TIROSE-932013 format. One line per field, with one value per residue (C-alpha): z negated, x negated, y negated. Coordinates in nm, 2 decimals. Each point is the difference from the previous one (the first is absolute). Last residue first. Layout:
// TIROSE-932013
pz Z; ...
px X; ...
py Y; ...
END
This chain:
// TIROSE-932013
pz -4.76; 0.28; 0.33; 0.24; 0.27; -0.15; -0.06; 0.37; 0.10; -0.25; 0.12; 0.37; -0.08; -0.18; 0.30; 0.23; -0.21; -0.03; 0.38; 0.08; -0.09; 0.20; 0.32; 0.13; 0.31; -0.06; -0.36; 0.10; -0.24; 0.08; -0.22; -0.17; -0.22; 0.29; 0.18; 0.14; 0.22; 0.31; 0.24; -0.27; 0.03; -0.01; -0.33; -0.17; 0.01; 0.16; -0.21; -0.05; -0.29; -0.17; -0.27; 0.26; 0.23; -0.28; -0.07; 0.37; 0.00; -0.30; 0.21; 0.23; -0.30; -0.15; -0.37; -0.12; -0.01; -0.16; 0.25; 0.26; 0.17; 0.32; 0.08; 0.36; 0.24; 0.10; -0.23; -0.30; -0.13; -0.37; -0.02; -0.24; -0.33; -0.19; -0.34; -0.18; 0.12; 0.27; -0.07; -0.06; 0.18; 0.30; 0.02; -0.02; 0.28; 0.22; -0.06; 0.08; 0.32; 0.10; -0.07; 0.20; 0.28; 0.03; -0.02; 0.26; 0.23; -0.04; 0.11; 0.30; 0.13; 0.12; 0.20; 0.13; 0.12; 0.18; 0.33; 0.18; -0.25; 0.08; 0.38; -0.01; -0.22; 0.25; 0.29; -0.18; -0.07; 0.38; 0.08; -0.22; -0.05; 0.26; -0.02; -0.07; -0.15; 0.18; 0.23; -0.24; -0.26; 0.25; 0.07; -0.37; -0.07; 0.27; -0.10; -0.37; -0.21; -0.06; 0.01; -0.02; -0.13; 0.12; -0.10; -0.02; -0.24; -0.28; -0.04; 0.01; -0.26; -0.11; 0.34; 0.20; 0.01; -0.03; 0.08; 0.00; 0.15; -0.18; 0.15; 0.22; -0.14; -0.20; -0.20; -0.27; 0.18; 0.08; -0.36; -0.09; -0.19; -0.36; -0.12; -0.37; -0.24; 0.00; 0.24; 0.31; 0.27; 0.32; -0.03; -0.05; 0.32; 0.01; 0.09; 0.06; 0.20; -0.07; 0.26; -0.09; 0.05; -0.34; -0.07; 0.19; -0.16; -0.34; 0.03; 0.09; -0.31; -0.21; 0.13; -0.07; -0.34; -0.11; 0.11; -0.20; 0.17; -0.12; -0.20; 0.07; -0.07; 0.28; 0.25; -0.07; -0.08; 0.24; 0.10; 0.15; 0.11; 0.25; 0.06; 0.35; 0.16; -0.33; -0.05; 0.08; -0.23; 0.00; -0.38; -0.06; 0.24; -0.19; -0.33; 0.13; 0.13; -0.33; -0.20; 0.22; -0.03; -0.38; 0.01; 0.22; -0.25; 0.21; -0.18; -0.28; -0.26; 0.10; 0.32; 0.04; 0.32; 0.20; 0.27; 0.30; 0.25; 0.34; 0.18; 0.19; -0.14; -0.35; 0.06; 0.10; -0.32; -0.22; 0.16; -0.09; -0.36; -0.06; -0.24; -0.34; 0.03; 0.25; 0.33; 0.17; 0.34; 0.12; 0.33; 0.04; 0.28; 0.20; -0.12; 0.15; 0.26; -0.09; -0.36; 0.10; 0.20; -0.31; -0.22; 0.24; 0.03; -0.38; -0.01; 0.22; 0.37; 0.11; 0.10; 0.10; -0.09; 0.07; 0.38; -0.06; -0.26; -0.37; -0.26; -0.34; -0.24; -0.12; 0.24; 0.27; -0.07; 0.03; 0.33; 0.13; -0.12; 0.17; 0.33; 0.01; -0.08; 0.28; 0.26; -0.11; 0.01; 0.36; 0.12; -0.02; 0.18; 0.04; 0.08; -0.26; -0.07; 0.38; 0.01; -0.11; -0.13; -0.15; -0.09; -0.08; -0.20; -0.19; -0.09; -0.14; -0.21; -0.14; -0.10; -0.16; -0.19; -0.13; -0.12; -0.17; -0.23; -0.36; -0.12; 0.08; -0.26; 0.17; 0.00; -0.18; -0.13; -0.35; -0.23; 0.14; -0.30; -0.02; 0.05; 0.16; 0.01; 0.21; 0.19; 0.36; 0.07; -0.14; 0.34; 0.15; 0.09; 0.03; -0.31; 0.08; 0.08; 0.38; -0.04; 0.12; 0.28; 0.12; 0.01; 0.18; 0.27; 0.02; 0.24; -0.27; -0.22; 0.27; -0.16; -0.35; -0.05; 0.27; -0.21; -0.28; 0.25; 0.10; 0.36
px -1.23; -0.25; 0.16; 0.03; -0.26; -0.21; 0.32; 0.08; -0.34; 0.01; 0.35; -0.12; -0.29; 0.24; 0.23; -0.29; -0.12; 0.35; 0.06; -0.32; 0.15; 0.31; -0.20; 0.00; 0.21; 0.38; 0.03; -0.04; -0.04; 0.11; -0.09; 0.18; -0.12; -0.07; 0.32; 0.07; -0.16; 0.21; 0.10; -0.06; -0.16; -0.37; 0.06; 0.07; -0.36; -0.07; -0.16; -0.35; -0.13; -0.33; -0.09; -0.20; 0.30; 0.22; -0.25; 0.01; 0.38; 0.07; -0.02; 0.27; 0.20; 0.03; 0.10; 0.20; 0.33; -0.03; -0.07; 0.25; -0.04; 0.17; 0.00; -0.04; 0.02; 0.36; 0.27; 0.22; -0.24; -0.08; -0.10; -0.26; -0.05; -0.31; 0.02; -0.01; -0.35; -0.04; -0.16; 0.26; 0.30; -0.22; -0.14; 0.35; 0.12; -0.30; 0.07; 0.37; -0.08; -0.25; 0.25; 0.27; -0.25; -0.06; 0.37; 0.10; -0.28; 0.11; 0.35; -0.14; -0.23; 0.25; 0.22; -0.32; -0.14; 0.32; -0.17; 0.17; -0.16; -0.35; 0.07; 0.15; -0.29; -0.25; 0.19; 0.05; -0.38; -0.06; 0.26; -0.15; 0.28; 0.02; -0.21; 0.16; 0.35; 0.17; 0.24; 0.07; 0.10; 0.25; 0.15; 0.00; 0.22; 0.25; 0.02; 0.07; -0.28; -0.26; -0.37; -0.27; -0.34; -0.31; -0.35; -0.11; -0.28; 0.25; 0.08; 0.30; 0.27; -0.14; -0.13; 0.29; 0.17; 0.34; 0.15; 0.38; 0.13; 0.33; 0.24; 0.19; 0.34; 0.12; -0.32; 0.03; -0.22; -0.25; -0.01; -0.10; 0.24; -0.11; -0.14; 0.07; -0.29; -0.34; -0.27; 0.07; -0.27; 0.21; 0.06; -0.36; -0.07; 0.36; -0.06; 0.35; -0.02; 0.33; 0.12; 0.16; 0.34; 0.08; 0.33; -0.09; -0.34; 0.15; 0.25; -0.28; -0.19; 0.30; 0.05; -0.36; 0.03; 0.27; -0.20; -0.30; -0.33; -0.27; -0.31; -0.35; -0.15; -0.25; 0.15; 0.36; 0.12; 0.29; 0.14; -0.31; 0.15; -0.07; 0.26; -0.01; 0.13; 0.01; 0.22; -0.13; 0.11; 0.34; -0.02; 0.31; -0.14; -0.32; 0.17; 0.23; -0.30; -0.19; 0.30; 0.06; -0.37; 0.03; 0.30; -0.19; -0.27; -0.21; -0.05; 0.21; -0.28; -0.07; -0.13; -0.02; 0.07; -0.30; 0.04; -0.23; -0.01; -0.11; -0.34; 0.03; -0.33; 0.14; 0.27; -0.25; -0.21; 0.30; 0.10; -0.34; 0.03; 0.31; 0.22; 0.01; 0.22; 0.24; -0.01; 0.20; -0.11; 0.05; -0.08; -0.29; -0.17; 0.26; 0.11; 0.24; -0.17; -0.36; 0.10; 0.16; -0.31; -0.22; 0.22; -0.02; -0.38; -0.01; 0.21; -0.24; -0.08; 0.36; 0.29; 0.32; 0.35; 0.34; 0.01; -0.03; 0.28; -0.03; 0.27; -0.17; 0.16; -0.32; 0.05; 0.04; -0.34; -0.15; 0.17; -0.14; -0.35; 0.02; 0.13; -0.29; -0.24; 0.13; -0.09; -0.37; 0.05; 0.11; -0.32; -0.17; 0.11; -0.34; -0.17; -0.19; 0.27; 0.04; -0.35; 0.12; 0.35; 0.02; -0.36; -0.09; 0.32; -0.08; -0.36; 0.13; 0.27; -0.25; -0.23; 0.30; 0.10; -0.36; -0.04; 0.34; -0.12; 0.12; -0.35; -0.12; 0.22; 0.22; -0.14; 0.18; -0.31; -0.05; -0.06; -0.35; -0.20; -0.33; -0.31; -0.20; 0.20; 0.29; 0.17; -0.06; 0.37; 0.06; -0.06; 0.28; 0.23; -0.21; -0.07; 0.11; -0.25; 0.05; 0.38; 0.07; -0.25; 0.18; 0.33; -0.13; -0.14; -0.38; -0.21; -0.10; -0.13; -0.24; -0.33; 0.11; -0.26; -0.26; -0.28; 0.06; -0.03; -0.35; -0.06
py -0.75; -0.03; -0.09; 0.30; 0.02; 0.27; 0.20; -0.02; 0.13; 0.29; 0.09; -0.01; 0.24; 0.24; -0.03; 0.10; 0.29; 0.14; -0.05; 0.20; 0.34; -0.09; -0.04; -0.36; -0.07; -0.02; -0.12; -0.37; -0.28; -0.36; -0.29; -0.29; -0.29; -0.23; 0.08; -0.35; -0.26; 0.05; 0.28; 0.26; 0.35; -0.10; -0.19; 0.33; 0.12; 0.34; 0.27; 0.13; 0.21; 0.08; -0.26; -0.19; 0.00; -0.13; -0.29; -0.09; 0.02; -0.23; -0.32; 0.14; 0.13; -0.34; 0.03; -0.30; 0.19; 0.34; 0.28; 0.12; 0.34; 0.11; 0.37; 0.12; 0.29; 0.07; 0.15; -0.06; -0.27; -0.06; -0.37; -0.14; -0.19; -0.11; -0.16; 0.34; 0.06; 0.27; 0.34; 0.28; -0.16; -0.09; 0.35; 0.15; -0.23; 0.10; 0.37; -0.03; -0.19; 0.27; 0.28; -0.18; -0.05; 0.37; 0.10; -0.26; 0.11; 0.36; -0.10; -0.19; 0.27; 0.26; -0.24; -0.15; 0.33; 0.11; 0.10; -0.29; -0.24; 0.10; 0.02; -0.35; -0.12; 0.12; -0.15; -0.33; -0.01; 0.05; -0.27; -0.27; -0.25; -0.27; -0.31; -0.33; 0.03; -0.29; 0.18; 0.29; -0.26; -0.14; 0.34; 0.08; -0.30; 0.07; 0.36; -0.08; 0.14; 0.27; -0.09; 0.27; 0.10; 0.18; -0.08; 0.37; -0.12; -0.07; 0.37; 0.22; -0.11; -0.33; -0.13; 0.15; -0.33; -0.17; -0.34; -0.07; -0.32; -0.10; -0.25; 0.24; -0.11; 0.30; 0.07; 0.26; 0.26; -0.27; -0.11; 0.35; 0.21; 0.08; 0.34; 0.00; 0.03; 0.18; 0.11; -0.21; 0.01; -0.02; -0.38; -0.09; -0.20; -0.13; -0.36; -0.15; -0.33; -0.17; -0.25; -0.33; -0.17; -0.15; 0.18; 0.32; 0.03; -0.09; 0.29; 0.24; -0.11; 0.06; 0.36; 0.08; -0.17; 0.23; 0.31; -0.11; -0.11; 0.23; -0.10; 0.13; -0.34; -0.04; 0.11; 0.09; 0.35; -0.03; -0.34; -0.14; -0.34; -0.27; -0.26; -0.17; -0.32; -0.18; -0.31; -0.35; -0.28; -0.17; -0.06; 0.21; 0.27; 0.01; 0.03; 0.27; 0.20; -0.03; 0.10; 0.30; 0.10; -0.03; 0.23; 0.24; 0.05; 0.24; 0.33; 0.14; -0.02; -0.36; -0.16; -0.38; -0.18; -0.13; -0.26; 0.01; -0.29; 0.12; -0.05; 0.33; 0.15; -0.07; 0.25; 0.27; -0.06; 0.01; 0.33; 0.14; -0.13; 0.21; -0.20; -0.18; -0.19; 0.15; -0.18; -0.28; -0.13; -0.36; -0.16; -0.24; 0.19; 0.21; 0.34; 0.26; 0.21; -0.05; 0.07; 0.33; 0.09; -0.07; 0.21; 0.29; -0.03; 0.00; 0.32; 0.20; -0.02; -0.01; 0.23; -0.19; 0.13; -0.16; 0.08; 0.38; 0.00; -0.04; -0.03; 0.02; 0.26; 0.16; 0.29; -0.26; -0.13; 0.35; 0.04; -0.33; 0.09; 0.34; -0.14; -0.25; 0.27; 0.22; -0.26; 0.03; 0.38; -0.02; -0.15; -0.34; -0.31; -0.16; 0.33; 0.21; 0.26; 0.03; 0.14; 0.34; 0.02; 0.35; 0.07; -0.36; -0.03; 0.32; -0.11; -0.33; 0.18; 0.25; -0.28; -0.18; 0.31; 0.06; -0.36; -0.03; -0.29; 0.04; 0.10; -0.35; -0.18; -0.25; -0.36; -0.27; -0.17; -0.13; 0.29; 0.08; 0.13; -0.18; 0.23; -0.28; -0.32; -0.10; -0.28; 0.11; 0.05; -0.35; -0.15; 0.22; -0.29; -0.31; -0.20; -0.35; -0.28; 0.03; 0.00; -0.35; 0.03; 0.31; -0.18; -0.30; 0.22; 0.05; -0.21; -0.25; 0.29; 0.11; -0.11; 0.09; 0.28; 0.00; -0.16; 0.25; 0.29; -0.12; -0.11
END
């Protein structure tokens, strides 16, 4: 039977939620959007030279030598346990209270988000996200058949006043309030903005008043280059309403697929019970040895310096090449810059032309829960070599100019 004849034969067996999302672009589908020799400025991949290949090989050899076959058993060896202790101690150094029962290691941050959703969300319930927000989280939320409300982001992060007005309006109309509010408070994906200190306190006040949980995605929190270090929402939380998610994907490598959840012990206990598939114990052992040897402590400051240089170079390229009508964010950390073109220009429609010119980005519409963001796009300074960024931004500028209305 030909592939085309098989397509659609099993749709009636899928869940309602899956059938509703069959036409949506799956998370990761845009990873293949490229053209030969196009500069990759869309994907939030760390640059390959940042990967600690030698140190990880050394760590793997060491745990085989010291722990033997135990390292490959279900429970892993001592270094797998050391990793949990290391993550907890590092959290405490950032001001986050974290005991053994308040931490769960996961197979990356997305696995953590999925387990949190499985714990809290029923179909039809409401989730609030930043607009725009991380497309991977949107994909996970949609899998649970929930209603997603987007609240705008400005230069100070999530517009908490707008969120408060939305919540009050819903309560006045006796409509359902959100169970979960998802935020990337530090160097937000995709805009690069950071939630101000005042808004962090205000968001926690809203969580208490309207009885919801805050999912704090802190994937980029250790990669600050500029500005004041702000306390995490988890550090400021007095009621146990914040669930903090972290990952080694940005500070070690995405391929290690190791993240964590930190939260109130009661919440973490329930998340642990529904988190299908335990964290990879062999990888935990390797990372435990790597961290115990002090490699991560040594690597993070250099990563900050390297990404700062890349950010500065991308911003200089934008300033030198972009038309006056184009605006962009200037992040204090993380991986991303958000660019907005004049209204009326659709960046999704423009992408094939940009790829032909020699650059690939991610269209803004991917980062919104509804039909918005058409004139926005996300650029990453994390992956492409600086010498290629200039070529990529020049290609983007040519593409944008070609789409501007003739004077």
